[in-house]
Residue frames as qw, qx, qy, qz and C-alpha x, y, z in Angstrom:
[[0.546, -0.130, 0.497, -0.662, -38.78, -67.74, -95.18],
 [0.056, 0.031, -0.975, -0.211, -39.79, -71.38, -95.47],
 [0.444, -0.338, -0.591, -0.582, -43.31, -72.74, -95.94],
 [0.507, -0.435, -0.690, 0.279, -43.62, -73.70, -92.25],
 [0.202, -0.277, -0.267, 0.901, -42.94, -70.12, -91.13],
 [0.236, -0.109, -0.372, -0.891, -45.43, -68.79, -93.68],
 [0.518, -0.394, -0.707, -0.277, -48.11, -71.20, -92.52],
 [0.444, -0.405, -0.580, 0.549, -47.41, -70.34, -88.88],
 [0.062, -0.131, -0.047, 0.988, -47.60, -66.59, -89.57],
 [0.379, -0.184, -0.461, -0.781, -50.90, -66.87, -91.46],
 [0.540, -0.399, -0.741, 0.005, -52.37, -69.27, -88.91],
 [0.318, -0.314, -0.461, 0.767, -51.49, -66.82, -86.15],
 [0.130, 0.018, -0.135, -0.982, -53.17, -63.96, -88.01],
 [0.498, -0.291, -0.627, -0.524, -56.33, -66.02, -88.56],
 [0.516, -0.388, -0.704, 0.297, -56.43, -67.10, -84.90],
 [0.158, -0.231, -0.284, 0.917, -56.02, -63.52, -83.67],
 [0.288, -0.078, -0.327, -0.897, -58.74, -62.33, -86.05],
 [0.544, -0.333, -0.719, -0.275, -61.10, -65.12, -84.99],
 [0.438, -0.375, -0.625, 0.527, -60.54, -64.57, -81.27],
 [0.059, -0.176, -0.124, 0.975, -60.97, -60.83, -81.64],
 [0.265, -0.298, -0.601, -0.693, -64.25, -61.28, -83.52],
 [0.420, -0.532, -0.722, 0.141, -65.91, -61.99, -80.19],
 [0.242, -0.283, -0.277, 0.886, -65.20, -58.38, -79.17],
 [0.259, 0.756, 0.536, -0.274, -68.05, -57.10, -81.31],
 [0.421, 0.523, 0.358, 0.649, -68.38, -54.22, -83.70],
 [0.158, -0.477, -0.214, 0.838, -68.24, -50.46, -83.50],
 [0.260, 0.676, 0.581, 0.371, -70.85, -48.33, -85.25],
 [0.199, -0.210, -0.077, 0.954, -70.22, -44.61, -85.75],
 [0.214, 0.713, 0.654, -0.137, -73.67, -43.02, -85.85],
 [0.019, 0.776, -0.066, -0.627, -72.29, -39.60, -86.88],
 [0.093, 0.482, -0.651, -0.580, -70.81, -41.06, -90.05],
 [0.867, 0.195, 0.140, -0.436, -73.26, -43.96, -90.47],
 [0.556, 0.513, -0.654, -0.022, -70.34, -46.37, -90.89],
 [0.932, -0.342, 0.039, -0.113, -69.86, -49.81, -89.35],
 [0.241, 0.677, -0.670, 0.189, -66.36, -50.48, -88.00],
 [0.443, -0.386, 0.741, -0.326, -65.00, -53.51, -86.26],
 [0.890, 0.132, 0.365, -0.240, -65.40, -57.19, -86.72],
 [0.591, -0.163, 0.660, 0.434, -63.80, -59.55, -89.18],
 [0.527, 0.722, -0.056, -0.445, -63.45, -58.86, -92.90],
 [0.717, 0.018, 0.564, 0.409, -62.15, -60.48, -96.06],
 [0.312, 0.828, -0.084, -0.459, -60.99, -58.87, -99.27],
 [0.789, 0.211, 0.419, 0.397, -59.40, -59.38, -102.64],
 [0.044, 0.859, -0.186, -0.475, -56.97, -57.01, -104.40],
 [0.802, 0.330, 0.314, 0.385, -55.44, -57.11, -107.88],
 [0.017, -0.954, 0.113, 0.277, -52.73, -54.87, -109.21],
 [0.695, 0.636, -0.240, 0.234, -49.48, -54.23, -110.94],
 [0.776, -0.518, 0.084, 0.351, -46.26, -55.30, -109.27],
 [0.352, 0.899, -0.227, 0.130, -43.25, -53.07, -109.93],
 [0.880, -0.271, 0.081, 0.381, -39.85, -54.81, -109.68],
 [0.253, 0.931, -0.220, 0.143, -36.95, -52.33, -109.70],
 [0.860, -0.304, 0.093, 0.398, -33.31, -53.37, -109.55],
 [0.155, -0.806, 0.304, 0.484, -30.22, -51.18, -109.87],
 [0.154, -0.377, 0.727, 0.553, -29.10, -51.19, -113.50],
 [0.141, 0.306, 0.894, 0.295, -32.39, -52.54, -114.92],
 [0.328, -0.235, -0.240, -0.883, -35.55, -50.97, -116.26],
 [0.532, -0.068, 0.543, -0.646, -38.69, -51.57, -114.18],
 [0.251, -0.050, -0.920, -0.296, -40.31, -54.97, -114.74],
 [0.434, -0.052, 0.285, -0.853, -44.08, -55.00, -114.10],
 [0.223, -0.176, -0.944, -0.169, -45.85, -58.37, -113.70],
 [0.528, -0.406, -0.108, -0.738, -49.45, -58.48, -112.44],
 [0.324, -0.037, -0.891, 0.315, -50.64, -60.13, -109.25],
 [0.520, -0.528, -0.165, -0.651, -53.19, -60.21, -106.49],
 [0.204, 0.112, -0.841, 0.488, -53.84, -61.31, -102.95],
 [0.537, -0.570, -0.569, -0.250, -56.57, -62.44, -100.59],
 [0.020, 0.402, -0.466, 0.788, -56.91, -60.49, -97.31],
 [0.591, -0.550, -0.584, -0.080, -58.41, -61.55, -93.98],
 [0.201, 0.339, -0.382, 0.836, -58.50, -59.19, -91.05],
 [0.384, -0.650, -0.627, 0.191, -60.01, -58.06, -87.79],
 [0.074, 0.580, -0.036, 0.811, -60.79, -54.42, -87.12],
 [0.407, -0.324, -0.684, 0.512, -60.71, -53.61, -83.40],
 [0.022, -0.719, -0.313, 0.621, -61.76, -49.94, -83.65],
 [0.497, 0.853, 0.142, -0.080, -62.12, -47.26, -86.32],
 [0.098, 0.903, -0.416, -0.049, -58.34, -46.80, -86.10],
 [0.213, -0.527, 0.823, -0.015, -56.78, -50.25, -85.59],
 [0.942, 0.176, -0.010, -0.285, -56.84, -53.59, -87.42],
 [0.400, -0.438, 0.773, 0.225, -54.65, -56.65, -87.96],
 [0.762, 0.514, -0.053, -0.390, -54.53, -58.23, -91.40],
 [0.581, -0.255, 0.718, 0.287, -53.07, -61.33, -93.06],
 [0.579, 0.644, -0.181, -0.465, -52.50, -61.67, -96.81],
 [0.577, -0.165, 0.746, 0.289, -51.62, -64.41, -99.24],
 [0.615, 0.707, 0.100, -0.333, -51.43, -64.27, -103.02],
 [0.658, -0.126, 0.546, 0.504, -49.31, -64.54, -106.12],
 [0.055, 0.429, -0.390, -0.813, -48.70, -63.43, -109.67],
 [0.724, 0.487, 0.371, -0.317, -51.07, -63.73, -112.61],
 [0.761, 0.610, 0.040, 0.217, -48.53, -63.00, -115.33],
 [0.658, -0.362, 0.118, 0.650, -44.83, -62.34, -115.62],
 [0.322, 0.944, 0.014, -0.075, -43.11, -59.48, -117.41],
 [0.776, -0.094, 0.176, 0.598, -39.75, -58.83, -119.01],
 [0.155, 0.975, -0.061, -0.144, -37.62, -55.88, -120.03],
 [0.240, 0.785, -0.567, -0.067, -34.49, -56.07, -122.19],
 [0.677, 0.216, -0.703, -0.005, -34.45, -59.86, -121.79],
 [0.055, 0.135, -0.778, 0.611, -34.73, -59.83, -117.98],
 [0.548, -0.369, -0.544, -0.518, -37.91, -61.59, -116.79],
 [0.101, -0.130, 0.719, -0.675, -39.67, -61.68, -113.40],
 [0.580, -0.363, -0.571, -0.454, -42.69, -63.68, -112.24],
 [0.327, -0.380, 0.559, -0.661, -44.15, -63.63, -108.73],
 [0.428, -0.098, -0.893, -0.096, -44.95, -67.16, -107.54],
 [0.478, -0.634, -0.605, 0.060, -46.26, -66.21, -104.09],
 [0.072, 0.460, -0.279, 0.840, -46.56, -63.33, -101.67],
 [0.581, -0.549, -0.598, 0.064, -47.61, -63.24, -98.03],
 [0.126, 0.414, -0.292, 0.853, -47.78, -60.72, -95.22],
 [0.422, -0.638, -0.618, 0.179, -49.12, -59.93, -91.77],
 [0.180, 0.448, -0.013, 0.876, -49.79, -56.26, -90.97],
 [0.120, -0.590, -0.544, 0.585, -50.94, -53.90, -88.30],
 [0.171, 0.528, 0.475, 0.683, -53.21, -51.36, -90.00],
 [0.120, -0.469, -0.400, 0.778, -53.82, -47.87, -88.65],
 [0.161, 0.592, 0.610, 0.501, -56.79, -46.01, -90.17],
 [0.041, -0.291, -0.238, 0.926, -57.91, -42.39, -90.03],
 [0.220, 0.664, 0.707, 0.105, -61.61, -41.85, -90.88],
 [0.189, -0.092, 0.110, 0.971, -61.88, -38.54, -92.77],
 [0.447, 0.060, -0.115, -0.885, -65.54, -38.46, -93.73],
 [0.797, 0.073, 0.381, -0.463, -68.64, -40.56, -94.07],
 [0.940, 0.245, 0.238, -0.014, -67.44, -43.85, -95.49],
 [0.621, 0.685, -0.241, 0.297, -63.93, -42.63, -96.37],
 [0.631, -0.726, 0.240, 0.134, -60.68, -43.33, -94.51],
 [0.510, 0.686, -0.506, 0.120, -56.98, -43.37, -95.24],
 [0.885, -0.444, 0.140, -0.004, -54.61, -45.90, -93.71],
 [0.232, 0.694, -0.679, 0.059, -51.03, -46.95, -93.24],
 [0.972, -0.204, 0.014, -0.117, -49.86, -50.48, -92.61],
 [0.168, 0.695, -0.686, 0.135, -46.66, -52.10, -91.49],
 [0.886, -0.260, 0.327, -0.204, -45.53, -55.61, -90.69],
 [0.399, -0.373, 0.786, 0.290, -43.73, -58.65, -92.04],
 [0.775, 0.517, 0.061, -0.360, -44.04, -59.69, -95.65],
 [0.394, -0.394, 0.747, 0.363, -42.32, -61.92, -98.11],
 [0.752, 0.524, -0.012, -0.400, -42.45, -63.35, -101.57],
 [0.691, -0.109, 0.621, 0.353, -41.05, -65.95, -103.90],
 [0.386, 0.765, -0.195, -0.477, -39.77, -64.47, -107.18],
 [0.822, 0.147, 0.463, 0.296, -38.86, -66.42, -110.29],
 [0.152, 0.882, -0.235, -0.380, -36.19, -64.56, -112.32],
 [0.908, 0.359, 0.066, 0.204, -34.07, -65.52, -115.33],
 [0.400, 0.687, -0.312, 0.521, -31.04, -63.56, -114.04],
 [0.240, -0.647, 0.486, -0.536, -28.92, -63.10, -110.93],
 [0.282, -0.227, 0.868, -0.339, -29.71, -65.66, -108.26],
 [0.297, -0.177, -0.839, -0.420, -32.68, -66.91, -110.30],
 [0.550, -0.600, -0.521, -0.255, -35.46, -68.03, -107.97],
 [0.196, 0.239, -0.519, 0.797, -35.39, -66.12, -104.71],
 [0.482, -0.675, -0.545, -0.124, -37.48, -66.18, -101.55],
 [0.239, 0.251, -0.342, 0.873, -37.13, -63.11, -99.35],
 [0.380, -0.749, -0.535, -0.084, -38.95, -61.74, -96.33],
 [0.367, -0.021, -0.286, 0.885, -38.69, -58.66, -94.15],
 [0.079, 0.504, 0.399, -0.762, -40.35, -55.40, -93.20],
 [0.126, 0.420, 0.669, 0.600, -43.23, -54.41, -95.47],
 [0.026, 0.493, 0.403, -0.771, -45.36, -51.24, -95.40],
 [0.157, 0.400, 0.647, 0.629, -47.95, -49.34, -97.38],
 [0.177, 0.269, 0.237, -0.917, -50.56, -46.60, -97.71],
 [0.011, -0.329, -0.836, -0.440, -54.14, -46.74, -98.91],
 [0.350, 0.010, 0.161, -0.923, -57.70, -45.49, -98.77],
 [0.090, 0.316, 0.944, -0.036, -61.04, -47.23, -98.14],
 [0.331, -0.028, -0.184, -0.925, -64.35, -46.09, -99.68],
 [0.318, 0.191, 0.852, -0.371, -67.45, -47.61, -98.00],
 [0.231, -0.104, -0.644, -0.722, -70.23, -48.63, -100.39],
 [0.648, -0.210, 0.159, -0.715, -72.70, -49.79, -97.74],
 [0.958, -0.086, -0.060, -0.266, -73.84, -53.15, -96.37],
 [0.760, -0.494, 0.384, 0.178, -70.31, -53.92, -95.16],
 [0.784, 0.366, 0.276, 0.418, -68.74, -53.59, -98.62],
 [0.123, -0.895, 0.150, 0.401, -65.89, -51.20, -99.42],
 [0.756, 0.584, -0.051, 0.292, -63.50, -50.43, -102.27],
 [0.501, -0.768, 0.188, 0.351, -59.87, -49.67, -101.60],
 [0.630, 0.706, -0.216, 0.242, -56.79, -48.44, -103.41],
 [0.711, -0.652, 0.212, 0.160, -53.33, -49.15, -102.04],
 [0.531, 0.675, -0.477, 0.186, -49.60, -48.93, -102.63],
 [0.837, -0.515, 0.186, -0.010, -47.43, -51.42, -100.73],
 [0.219, 0.679, -0.700, 0.031, -43.67, -51.96, -100.56],
 [0.964, -0.105, -0.149, -0.194, -43.66, -55.75, -100.57],
 [0.913, -0.210, 0.096, 0.337, -39.98, -56.49, -100.44],
 [0.191, 0.906, -0.378, 0.006, -36.49, -55.02, -100.59],
 [0.916, -0.245, 0.256, 0.189, -33.35, -57.05, -101.03],
 [0.017, -0.751, 0.551, 0.364, -30.01, -57.52, -102.76],
 [0.932, 0.299, 0.206, 0.008, -29.23, -59.63, -105.84],
 [0.798, 0.198, 0.064, 0.565, -25.49, -60.12, -106.48],
 [0.390, -0.263, -0.113, 0.875, -24.80, -56.75, -104.86],
 [0.098, -0.281, -0.365, -0.882, -27.60, -54.94, -106.74],
 [0.219, 0.211, 0.617, -0.725, -30.40, -53.53, -104.58],
 [0.196, -0.291, -0.712, -0.608, -33.97, -54.29, -105.62],
 [0.319, 0.134, 0.494, -0.798, -37.46, -53.25, -104.49],
 [0.114, -0.305, -0.861, -0.392, -40.81, -54.82, -105.22],
 [0.266, 0.175, 0.342, -0.884, -44.00, -52.72, -104.86],
 [0.075, 0.422, 0.854, 0.293, -47.63, -53.27, -105.77],
 [0.283, 0.100, 0.068, -0.951, -50.26, -50.68, -106.68],
 [0.068, -0.250, -0.956, -0.138, -53.66, -52.35, -106.33],
 [0.486, -0.166, -0.020, -0.858, -57.39, -51.90, -106.19],
 [0.201, -0.067, -0.971, 0.113, -59.66, -54.16, -104.22],
 [0.572, -0.445, -0.262, -0.638, -62.93, -54.91, -102.53],
 [0.069, 0.151, -0.825, 0.540, -63.58, -55.74, -98.87],
 [0.602, -0.416, -0.494, -0.470, -66.56, -57.52, -97.27],
 [0.161, -0.312, 0.667, -0.657, -67.36, -57.29, -93.54],
 [0.625, -0.273, -0.659, -0.316, -69.39, -59.98, -91.82]]
């Protein structure tokens, strides 16, 4: 995916979130939780690169999130980020230069200030490797699972696992996941 497509995808996500912000917010009085409206967040975590025939390689990374929640159960979210540090195993090194995604997020509130969610959409990343094809930029279907814990005043913590990318390198299948923790602010 080239830089123009990435910029177009993220611009579209921001425009949808901005236009939807005019729809207002939803407040669940039973659970004393505010849903709806725009939000931003920041996650950091460990990226897990697995390729057939290699041990797992685990660089660190993070991403900025911007989204619009339409109801307690539905949101759209755009993400952009990159790697903080690379990692190597048995002489094979991987560093994440950039990652990006646009998701539809379905949430299930389970209690006061606690919900679980699934997300699916289009994601991609640019990997820098010292083996195989070397630098690679891939995009495709991306999905994940997570949980949000409301702290009050529009702030929440979240934990998440996301399959960022799957692909093939010289006939060897690879997967890239991230397990992260983050914070979200609603405004």
